[in-house]
NUSE-989391 format. One record per residue: residue in three letters; y, z, x of N, C-alpha, C in turn. Coordinates in steps of 0.2 Angstrom, whole numbers, plus 5000, padded with zeros to 4 digits. Each point is the difference from the previous one (the first is absolute). Example, Ala and Ser with C-alpha at 12.3 -4.5 7.8 and 13.67 -1.06 7.14 Angstrom:
BEGIN
ALA497250395066500650004996500650005004
SER500549964998500650015004500550034996
# end
This chain:
BEGIN
ILE575354865701500249935003499849954995
PRO500549954998499849954996499549955003
SER499549984997499449965003499849954995
ALA499549965001499849944996499450024996
ALA499850075000499550024996500150084998
PRO499750024995500050074999499750045006
ALA500450065001499750045005499550054997
VAL499650025004499450044998500050075004
ILE499950054996499950075003499350024997
ASN499650015005499350034999500050085001
ALA500050034995500050085000499350024999
SER499750055003499450034999500050085001
GLY499650034996500050075001500750034998
ALA500250065003500650034998500649975005
ALA500149934998500549965005500750034998
LYS500450015006500750024999500449965005
ILE500749994998500449965004500750044999
SER500450005005500750035000500549974995
LYS500149935001500549964996499749934999
LEU500149984994499849934999500549964997
GLN500249955003500649954997499649944998
ILE500249984994499749934997500649955001
ASN499949955004500549955001499649945001
ASN499749974995499649945001500049964993
LEU500349955000500149964994499449994996
LEU499449995004499449994996499650074999
GLY500350055002499750074998499550035005
VAL499850064998499550035005499450034995
ASN499449985002499450024997499750075003
LEU500050054996499750065002499350014998
ASN499550005005499350014999499850085001
GLY499950044995499950075001500650044997
ASN499950065002500650054998500450025006
LEU500650014999500550015006500550064998
ASP500050045005500550064999500649985004
ILE500650014997500749995004500350075001
ILE500150015007500250075002500850004999
ASN500449955003500750015000500449954995
ALA499849945000500449954996499649944998
LEU500249984994499749934997500749964999
ASP500149955003500649964999499849934998
LEU500149984993499949944997500649955000
GLN499949955005500649965001499949934997
ASN499449975002499949934997499249995000
GLY499849974994499349994999499650064997
LEU499549994997499650054996499550035004
LEU499950074999499550045003499450004995
ASN499549965001499449984995499550055002
ILE499850044995499550055000499449994995
ALA499450005003499449994995500050054995
ALA499749984994500050054994499750065002
SER499550015004499750065002500350045005
ASN500649985003500350035005500750024999
TYR500450035004500650034999500450015007
ILE500650005000500450025005500450074998
ARG500050055005500350064998500550035005
LEU500650024998500450045004499950075000
VAL499850035006499850075000500550055001
ALA500050054997500450065001499950035007
GLY500550045003500050035006500549985004
GLN500249935001500549985004500649974996
SER500050014993500549984995500149925001
PRO499549964999500049935000500549974996
VAL500349945002500549974996499749934998
LEU500349984994499849934998500649964999
GLN500149955004500649955000499849944997
GLY500549964997500049944998499650004993
GLY499749954998499649994994500449964995
SER499849944999500349954995499549954998
ALA500349954996499649954998499749965006
ALA500350005005499849965006499550045005
SER500050074999499550045004499850064996
TYR499450014998499850064996499350015001
VAL499750064998499350015001499649974994
ASN499649955002499649974995499350034999
GLY500050064997499450044999500250084999
LYS499650045003500150074998500450035006
LEU500650044998500450045005499950074998
ARG499950045006499950084999500650035004
TRP500250064997500450055003499750065000
GLN500050045006499950075000500750035000
SER500150054997500650034999500150085000
PHE500550025004500150074999500850014998
ILE500349944998500750004999500150004992
THR500450054998500150004993500749974998
SER500449995004500749984998500249935000
ASP499549965003500149925001499549974996
PRO500249944997499549964996499549965005
LEU499449994999499549965004500049934997
PRO500349955005500049934998499349975001
PHE499849964995499449965000500249924999
PRO500249975006500249934999499449955000
VAL499750004994499449974999500049934995
GLY499649965001500049944996499349975000
LYS499949944996499449974999500149934997
ALA499749955003500049934997500749975000
GLY500450025005500749975000500550044996
LYS499850064997500550044997500150075004
PHE500650015001500250065004500450054995
ARG499750064999500350054995499950075003
LYS500650025003499950075003500050064995
ILE499650055001500050064996500150065005
GLU500450054998500250065004499750064996
ILE499750045004499850064997500450065003
LEU500350044995500350065003499650064997
PRO499550035005499650064998500450065000
ASN499750054996500250075001499450045002
GLN500050025006499450035002500250085001
ASN499550044998500150075000499950035007
SER499949965005499950025007500049945004
PHE500250015007500049955005499350005003
ASP499749944999499349995003499949935002
PHE499749995006499849945002499549964996
SER499650044996499449974997500249964994
VAL500650014997500249974994500149925001
GLU499649964996500049935002500049964993
TYR500449955001500149954994499949935002
GLU499849964995499849935001500349964994
ALA500349945002500249964995499849935001
GLU500049964995499849935000500349964994
LEU500249945002500249964994499549954998
ILE499950004993499549954997500349954997
ALA500049945002500349944997499649974995
ALA499950034994499649984994500250054994
PRO499949974994500150054995499650065000
PRO500350064998499750065001499450014994
PRO499550045001499550014995500350024993
ALA499749974995500350014993500050084998
ARG500550024999500150084998500450004993
THR499950064997500450014994500750015002
LEU500549974996500750015002500350064996
PRO500450045003500450054996500449974994
GLY500250044995500449974995500649975002
ALA500350025006500749985002499949935003
PHE499549985003499949945004499949944996
THR500349955001499849934997499549965004
ASN500050015007499549975004500150035007
VAL499549985005500050025007500049935004
ASN500250005006500049955004499349975001
GLN500049934999499349975001500049965007
GLN500550015004499949965007499850055005
TRP500150065000499850045006500150084998
TYR499650045004500150074999499850035006
HIS500250075001499850045006499550054999
THR499550005004499550065000500250055006
VAL500150064998500250055005499450064999
SER499850025006499550055000500250065004
MET499750064999500150055005499350015003
ILE500049985007499350005003499850075002
ALA500550055002499850065002500650054999
GLY499950065000500550054999500350024993
SER499649994995500250014993500250084999
SER499750045004500250074999500750025002
PHE500349955004500750015002500549974996
PHE499849964995500449954996500150034993
THR500750004998500250024994500249954995
ASN500549965002500249944996500349955004
ALA500249944997500449955004500449964995
THR500449955003500349954996499949935004
ALA500049954996499949935003500649964999
THR500149965005500649954999499649935002
ILE500149954995499849945001500549955000
TYR500049955005500549955000499749934997
TYR500549974996499849944997500549945002
GLU499849944999500449945002500249964994
ALA500449955001500349964994499449964996
ASN499549985003499549974996499550044997
ASP500150075000499650044996500350014993
GLY500549964998500250004993500450064997
VAL500350045004500450064998500749984998
SER500049994993500749984997500350054997
ASN499750064999500350064997499850065004
ALA500450025004499850055005500050074996
ALA500450014995499950064996499450014996
ALA499649944999499450014997499450005004
LEU500150005007499550005005499750075001
ARG499350015000499750065002499549995004
ILE499750065003499450005004499450034996
GLY499449965000499450024996499550035006
LYS499750054998499450035004499450004997
ASP499449985003499450014997499850075000
ASP499850034994499850074999499250015002
GLY499749955002499350005002499550004994
ALA500350004994499650004994500149944995
GLY500249945003500149944996500750004997
ASN500550045002500749994997500550005006
TRP500649964998500650015004500450054998
LEU500350045004500450054999500749985002
ASP500550024996500749985001500350065005
ILE500149985006500350055005500749995001
GLY500449964996500749995000500349965005
GLY500650015001500449965005500449954996
VAL500549985004500549944997500149965006
GLY500049934999500149955005500750005002
SER500149995007500750005003500449944998
GLY499749954998500449944998499549944997
THR500349954997499649944999499849965006
GLY499649964999499849965006499650055005
SER500250005006499750045005500350074999
GLY499650055002500250075000499450055002
SER500150064997499550055001500050054994
ILE499550044999499950054995499650065003
THR500350064998499750065002499750044995
SER499450025000499750034994500250085000
ASN499850034994500050075000499450035004
SER500050065000499550045004499349994997
PHE499549995004499350004997499550045005
ASN499450024998499650045004499349975002
SER500049945000499349975002500249925002
PHE499649975004500149935002499449964996
SER500349934999499549954997500449945001
ASP499949964994500449935000500750014997
PHE500449965003500750004998500249934998
VAL500450004995500249934998500750004996
LEU500349955001500749994996499849994993
ALA500450034996499949994992500749994997
ASN500049984994500649994996500050044993
LEU500650034999500150034993500149954995
SER500449955002500249944995500349955004
GLY500249944997500349955003499549955004
THR500249975005499649955003499550045004
VAL499349975000499550035004499849965006
PRO499950035006499849965006499449965000
VAL499949954996499549955000500249965007
ALA499549965002500149965006500349934998
LEU500749995002500349944998499949955005
LEU499749944998499849955005500649955001
ASN500349984994500649965001500550014994
PHE500649985001500550004994500549955001
ASN500249964995500549955001500449994993
GLY500649975001500349994994500349935000
ASN500149964995500249935000500549994994
TYR500549965001500449984994499749944997
VAL499850014993499749954997500349994993
ASN500349944998500249984994500550064997
SER500550025005500550044998499750084999
ASN499450015003499750064999499850025007
VAL499850075001499750025006499350014999
GLN499549975004499350014999499850045006
LEU499650054998499850055005499249995001
ASN499750005006499350005001499850055005
TRP499550034999499750055005499350004999
ARG499750025006499250015000499950075003
VAL499550044998499850065002499350015001
GLU499850055003499350024999499950084999
ASN499450024998499950084999500450024994
GLU500049964995500350024993499650054997
ILE499950065002499550044997500450064997
ASN499850024994500350054996500849984999
PHE500149944999500749975000500149964994
ALA500650024996500149974994500449944999
ARG500650015004500549944999500550015005
TYR500449945001500650005004500650004996
GLN500550035002500750004996500549965004
VAL500249944997500549965003500750024999
GLU500450005005500750035000500449945003
ARG500750004998500549965003500650045001
SER500449975005500650045002500649955001
THR500650014999500649965002500350025006
ASP499850065003500350025006499550035005
GLY499449994999499550025005499950085000
ILE500450034996499950085000499850034994
ASN500349974994499850034994499549954996
PHE499450024998499649954997499850024993
THR499949954996499850004993499449974998
ALA499550034997499449974998500149954995
ILE499649945001500149944995499349984997
GLY499550045002499349984998499450035004
THR499449994997499550035004499449945000
VAL499650005005499449965001499450045001
ALA499549994995499450035001499649995006
ALA499750055003499649995006499349974998
GLY499849965005499449964999499350045000
GLY500150065003499450045001499549985005
SER500249965005499649975005500050045006
SER499550005004500050045007500249955005
# end
C-alpha cells in the first residue's frame, strides 16, 4: 500500500512468508533474511536488502516471480532454490538507481530442492582483470555477481542472459559479448550477440561455474558512462560536445555522420582523455 515512508519487514531466524507484493513508491526495507514460498510480486518501489542479507524463493511449491522493472526491483541479493531445468531463473536486481535483469538457465543432472543460486548487481566498475585478445573493453558502469550457494553436485552447466538499456552505450550489437571472471584474474569470453542497439539482451554460450558477469565489446563503441551529449550549429559547422566517466582501457571515439539516419560514414576520431 503506498505510504509516506518506506515499509519495514523485520525477519528473524528462518522467516517465511507465502506471498510478498511490493507496492510502495518509497520502497520496502527488509531487515534479515526472508523465504518466499509462493510468489514475489514487484509492482512499485524497491525491495531494499542489507548487504549481509538476502531474499529467497524456495522450491517445493514452484514459486513465481512477477513484475520487476526500473520502478520495482530487488536492491540487494536475490536467491532461487530450483529443481526446474526447462525455465530460466529471472533475477530482477539493481543497485544505486540502475536496474539490470539477469536470467540463468541451468542444466542440472537431477531434480533437487537443495540447488540454490544467488545474484546481485554491483553498480561500480568491476575488478581489474586481464582481457582476452578479442575484447577491447568491459563495461565500467555495472556487473553481476552470481553464486551457487548449494547443490553443486547436481549442476552441470548453464547459460546467462543479461538485459541492457539505451544508456549502456551499445551501438554495435554484433560486437557485444559477455565476459565471465575465471577466478584467476582473467575475463573469459563466453560469447553471445546483442539483440539490438540501444536496449536489448544478450545470451551467453554454456559455462560450468559461476562468478562475475559483465558486458564486453569486440570492437566499436565501448559502454563508458555517458553523462551528457549535445550538438550545435556553429559558423556553418556542427560542433559536438560530450562528457563521460570511467574511461578505463579506452582509446578513442569514432565520429560518424549520416544523411538518412540509417547509413553512417566515419569522419574522424577523438582521443580518449583517460580519466575516471
